[in-house]
TORMI-7417 format. One line per 4 residues: their letters; for each residue x, y, z of N, C-alpha, C, CB. Coordinates in nm, 2 decimals, always signed. Glycine has a CB too. Example, Ala and Ser with C-alpha at 12.3 -4.5 7.8 and 13.67 -1.06 7.14 Angstrom:
% TORMI-7417
AS	+1.32 -0.57 +0.78 +1.23 -0.45 +0.78 +1.32 -0.33 +0.78 +1.13 -0.45 +0.90 ~ +1.28 -0.22 +0.71 +1.37 -0.11 +0.71 +1.29 +0.00 +0.79 +1.41 -0.06 +0.57;
This chain:
% TORMI-7417
XXXX	-1.74 +1.62 +0.33 -1.62 +1.56 +0.30 -1.65 +1.40 +0.31 -1.50 +1.60 +0.38 ~ -1.61 +1.33 +0.20 -1.62 +1.19 +0.21 -1.50 +1.13 +0.28 -1.63 +1.13 +0.07 ~ -1.52 +1.03 +0.36 -1.41 +0.96 +0.43 -1.42 +0.81 +0.40 -1.43 +0.98 +0.58 ~ -1.30 +0.76 +0.40 -1.29 +0.61 +0.37 -1.26 +0.54 +0.50 -1.17 +0.59 +0.27;
XXXX	-1.33 +0.43 +0.52 -1.30 +0.35 +0.63 -1.16 +0.28 +0.61 -1.41 +0.24 +0.66 ~ -1.08 +0.28 +0.70 -0.94 +0.24 +0.68 -0.90 +0.13 +0.79 -0.84 +0.35 +0.68 ~ -0.84 +0.03 +0.74 -0.78 -0.07 +0.84 -0.63 -0.07 +0.81 -0.84 -0.21 +0.82 ~ -0.56 -0.04 +0.92 -0.41 -0.04 +0.91 -0.36 -0.16 +0.98 -0.36 +0.09 +0.97;
XXXX	-0.28 -0.24 +0.91 -0.22 -0.36 +0.96 -0.08 -0.33 +0.99 -0.24 -0.48 +0.87 ~ -0.03 -0.35 +1.11 +0.11 -0.33 +1.14 +0.16 -0.44 +1.23 +0.14 -0.19 +1.19 ~ +0.28 -0.47 +1.23 +0.34 -0.57 +1.31 +0.48 -0.60 +1.27 +0.26 -0.70 +1.32 ~ +0.54 -0.69 +1.34 +0.68 -0.73 +1.30 +0.68 -0.81 +1.17 +0.74 -0.83 +1.41;
XXXX	+0.80 -0.81 +1.11 +0.81 -0.88 +0.98 +0.77 -1.03 +0.99 +0.96 -0.87 +0.93 ~ +0.70 -1.08 +0.90 +0.67 -1.22 +0.89 +0.54 -1.26 +0.97 +0.78 -1.29 +0.94 ~ +0.47 -1.16 +1.03 +0.35 -1.20 +1.11 +0.22 -1.22 +1.03 +0.33 -1.10 +1.22 ~ +0.23 -1.18 +0.90 +0.11 -1.21 +0.82 +0.03 -1.08 +0.78 +0.02 -1.30 +0.88;
XXXX	+0.09 -0.97 +0.79 +0.02 -0.84 +0.75 -0.02 -0.85 +0.60 +0.11 -0.72 +0.78 ~ +0.07 -0.88 +0.52 +0.04 -0.89 +0.38 -0.07 -0.99 +0.34 +0.16 -0.92 +0.30 ~ -0.06 -1.11 +0.41 -0.16 -1.21 +0.39 -0.29 -1.17 +0.43 -0.12 -1.34 +0.47 ~ -0.30 -1.11 +0.55 -0.43 -1.06 +0.60 -0.49 -0.95 +0.51 -0.42 -1.01 +0.74;
XXXX	-0.40 -0.86 +0.46 -0.44 -0.75 +0.37 -0.49 -0.81 +0.24 -0.32 -0.66 +0.34 ~ -0.43 -0.91 +0.19 -0.48 -0.97 +0.06 -0.61 -1.03 +0.08 -0.38 -1.07 +0.01 ~ -0.63 -1.10 +0.20 -0.76 -1.16 +0.23 -0.87 -1.05 +0.23 -0.76 -1.24 +0.36 ~ -0.84 -0.94 +0.31 -0.94 -0.83 +0.32 -0.97 -0.77 +0.18 -0.89 -0.73 +0.41;
XXXX	-0.87 -0.77 +0.10 -0.88 -0.71 -0.04 -0.98 -0.78 -0.13 -0.75 -0.70 -0.10 ~ -1.01 -0.91 -0.09 -1.10 -0.99 -0.17 -1.25 -0.96 -0.13 -1.07 -1.13 -0.16 ~ -1.27 -0.89 -0.02 -1.40 -0.86 +0.03 -1.45 -0.74 -0.05 -1.40 -0.84 +0.18 ~ -1.58 -0.75 -0.10 -1.63 -0.63 -0.17 -1.63 -0.50 -0.08 -1.77 -0.66 -0.22;
XXXX	-1.58 -0.39 -0.14 -1.58 -0.27 -0.07 -1.44 -0.24 +0.00 -1.68 -0.27 +0.04 ~ -1.35 -0.34 -0.01 -1.22 -0.33 +0.05 -1.12 -0.33 -0.06 -1.19 -0.44 +0.15 ~ -1.01 -0.26 -0.04 -0.90 -0.25 -0.14 -0.77 -0.27 -0.06 -0.90 -0.12 -0.22 ~ -0.68 -0.36 -0.12 -0.55 -0.38 -0.05 -0.45 -0.30 -0.12 -0.52 -0.53 -0.06;
XXXX	-0.38 -0.22 -0.04 -0.27 -0.14 -0.09 -0.15 -0.16 +0.00 -0.31 +0.01 -0.09 ~ -0.04 -0.21 -0.06 +0.09 -0.23 +0.01 +0.18 -0.12 -0.03 +0.15 -0.37 -0.01 ~ +0.22 -0.03 +0.06 +0.30 +0.08 +0.02 +0.44 +0.04 -0.04 +0.33 +0.17 +0.14 ~ +0.49 -0.07 +0.01 +0.62 -0.12 -0.05 +0.60 -0.16 -0.19 +0.66 -0.24 +0.03;
XXXX	+0.49 -0.22 -0.23 +0.46 -0.25 -0.37 +0.45 -0.13 -0.46 +0.34 -0.34 -0.38 ~ +0.39 -0.02 -0.40 +0.38 +0.10 -0.48 +0.52 +0.16 -0.50 +0.29 +0.20 -0.40 ~ +0.60 +0.17 -0.40 +0.73 +0.23 -0.41 +0.82 +0.15 -0.51 +0.80 +0.25 -0.28 ~ +0.81 +0.02 -0.50 +0.89 -0.07 -0.58 +0.85 -0.06 -0.73 +0.89 -0.21 -0.54;
XXXX	+0.73 -0.03 -0.76 +0.68 -0.02 -0.90 +0.70 +0.12 -0.95 +0.54 -0.06 -0.90 ~ +0.74 +0.21 -0.87 +0.76 +0.35 -0.92 +0.88 +0.36 -1.02 +0.78 +0.44 -0.80 ~ +0.85 +0.42 -1.13 +0.95 +0.44 -1.23 +1.03 +0.57 -1.19 +0.89 +0.46 -1.38 ~ +1.16 +0.54 -1.15 +1.24 +0.65 -1.10 +1.28 +0.75 -1.21 +1.36 +0.59 -1.04;
XXXX	+1.26 +0.72 -1.34 +1.29 +0.82 -1.44 +1.17 +0.90 -1.48 +1.33 +0.74 -1.57 ~ +1.05 +0.87 -1.42 +0.93 +0.96 -1.44 +0.94 +1.08 -1.36 +0.80 +0.87 -1.41 ~ +0.85 +1.18 -1.39 +0.84 +1.30 -1.31 +0.81 +1.27 -1.16 +0.74 +1.40 -1.36 ~ +0.72 +1.18 -1.14 +0.69 +1.14 -1.00 +0.80 +1.07 -0.93 +0.56 +1.05 -1.00;
XXXX	+0.87 +0.98 -1.00 +0.98 +0.91 -0.94 +1.10 +1.01 -0.91 +1.04 +0.81 -1.04 ~ +1.12 +1.11 -0.99 +1.22 +1.21 -0.97 +1.19 +1.29 -0.85 +1.24 +1.30 -1.09 ~ +1.06 +1.33 -0.83 +1.01 +1.40 -0.71 +1.04 +1.32 -0.59 +0.87 +1.44 -0.73 ~ +1.01 +1.19 -0.60 +1.03 +1.10 -0.48 +1.17 +1.10 -0.44 +0.98 +0.96 -0.51;
XXX	+1.26 +1.10 -0.54 +1.41 +1.09 -0.51 +1.46 +1.22 -0.45 +1.48 +1.06 -0.63 ~ +1.39 +1.33 -0.48 +1.43 +1.46 -0.42 +1.41 +1.47 -0.27 +1.36 +1.57 -0.49 ~ +1.31 +1.40 -0.22 +1.27 +1.41 -0.08 +1.37 +1.34 +0.01 +1.14 +1.35 -0.05;
């Protein structure tokens, strides 16, 4: 099984989690994913969006 190395940034609002994540995302081999951005971009009329609303 392949595993991904993961860095989880957490902290209070405004402490720079997003900023640090974006900086890490510019390093080759790293990818920045902000869950809030994913959920905000979700089309609620799509099948996936409807499934999300059911939960």
